[in-house]
C-alpha positions as CSV (number, residue, x, y, z in Angstrom):
1,M,0.0,0.0,0.0
2,D,1.4,3.4,-0.9
3,L,1.3,6.5,1.2
4,G,-1.6,8.1,-0.8
5,T,-3.9,5.1,-0.2
6,A,-3.0,5.1,3.5
7,A,-3.9,8.8,3.7
8,Y,-7.3,8.1,2.1
9,I,-7.9,5.3,4.6
10,V,-7.0,7.4,7.7
11,G,-8.8,10.4,6.3
12,G,-12.0,8.4,5.7
13,A,-11.9,7.0,9.2
14,V,-11.3,10.4,10.8
15,V,-14.0,12.2,8.7
16,C,-16.6,9.6,9.6
17,V,-15.8,9.5,13.3
18,V,-15.9,13.3,13.5
19,G,-18.8,13.7,11.2
20,A,-21.2,11.1,12.8
21,P,-22.2,13.3,15.8
22,V,-22.6,16.3,13.5
23,V,-24.9,14.3,11.2
24,L,-26.9,12.9,14.1
25,G,-27.4,16.4,15.5
26,A,-28.4,17.8,12.1
27,A,-31.0,15.1,11.8
28,G,-32.5,16.0,15.1
29,F,-30.9,13.5,17.5
30,T,-29.6,15.8,20.2
31,S,-28.4,15.5,23.8
32,A,-31.6,17.2,24.9
33,G,-33.8,14.7,23.0
34,I,-35.5,14.7,19.7
35,A,-35.6,18.2,18.1
36,A,-39.2,19.3,17.3
37,G,-39.9,19.5,13.6
38,S,-36.7,17.6,12.6
39,Y,-36.2,14.5,10.5
40,A,-35.8,12.6,13.7
41,A,-39.2,13.7,14.9
42,S,-40.7,12.6,11.7
43,M,-39.0,9.2,12.0
44,M,-40.2,8.9,15.6
45,S,-43.7,9.6,14.6
46,T,-43.6,7.1,11.7
47,A,-42.1,4.4,14.0
48,A,-44.7,5.0,16.7
49,V,-47.6,4.8,14.2
50,A,-46.2,1.6,12.7
51,N,-45.8,0.0,16.2
52,G,-49.2,1.0,17.7
53,G,-48.1,4.1,19.5
54,A,-44.7,3.1,20.9
55,V,-41.1,3.1,19.6
56,V,-39.5,-0.3,19.8
57,A,-36.8,-0.5,22.5
58,G,-33.5,-1.6,21.1
59,G,-34.5,-0.7,17.5
60,V,-32.7,1.4,15.0
61,F,-34.4,4.6,16.1
62,A,-33.7,3.9,19.8
63,G,-30.0,3.4,18.9
64,L,-29.8,6.6,17.0
65,Q,-31.4,8.5,19.8
66,A,-29.0,7.0,22.4
67,A,-26.0,7.9,20.1
68,G,-27.4,11.5,19.8
69,A,-28.0,11.8,23.5
70,A,-24.9,10.2,24.9
71,G,-22.5,10.1,22.0
72,L,-21.2,7.0,20.2
73,S,-20.1,4.0,22.3
74,G,-16.6,2.6,21.8
75,A,-18.0,-0.2,19.6
76,A,-20.0,2.2,17.6
77,T,-17.0,4.5,17.2
78,A,-14.9,1.5,16.0
79,A,-17.7,0.5,13.5
80,V,-17.9,4.1,12.1
81,A,-14.1,4.3,11.8
82,A,-14.0,0.9,10.0
83,T,-16.7,2.1,7.6
84,G,-14.9,5.3,7.0
85,A,-11.6,3.5,6.4
86,S,-13.3,1.2,4.0
87,I,-14.7,4.1,2.1
88,G,-11.3,5.8,2.1
89,A,-9.7,2.6,0.8
90,A,-12.2,2.4,-2.0
91,V,-11.6,6.1,-2.9
92,G,-7.9,5.5,-2.8
93,W,-8.2,2.5,-5.0
94,L,-10.5,4.3,-7.5
95,T,-8.1,7.3,-7.7
96,G,-5.0,5.2,-7.9
97,G,-3.9,6.2,-4.4
98,E,-2.7,9.6,-5.5
99,S,-3.2,12.3,-2.9
């Protein structure tokens, strides 16, 4: 692996780890709860209607809310970093590893 590809891999991991909380907040998953009128509020409403008035504990929505409220866990951070590194590796491969 050349230095350019390594830079793409590290860059992808860093961008995803730093960007995940920003994206969660922008979607409406905040430390104070679901932001009114946000995409998260719409998601919550849809999930509640589909499940007879309640949001499923341990489901995707609950996980996103937990991450928005408390931040990413160590395992979630590792998964996000691995995903970003994979994307960075793909970009490096597609561009020939040139930075």
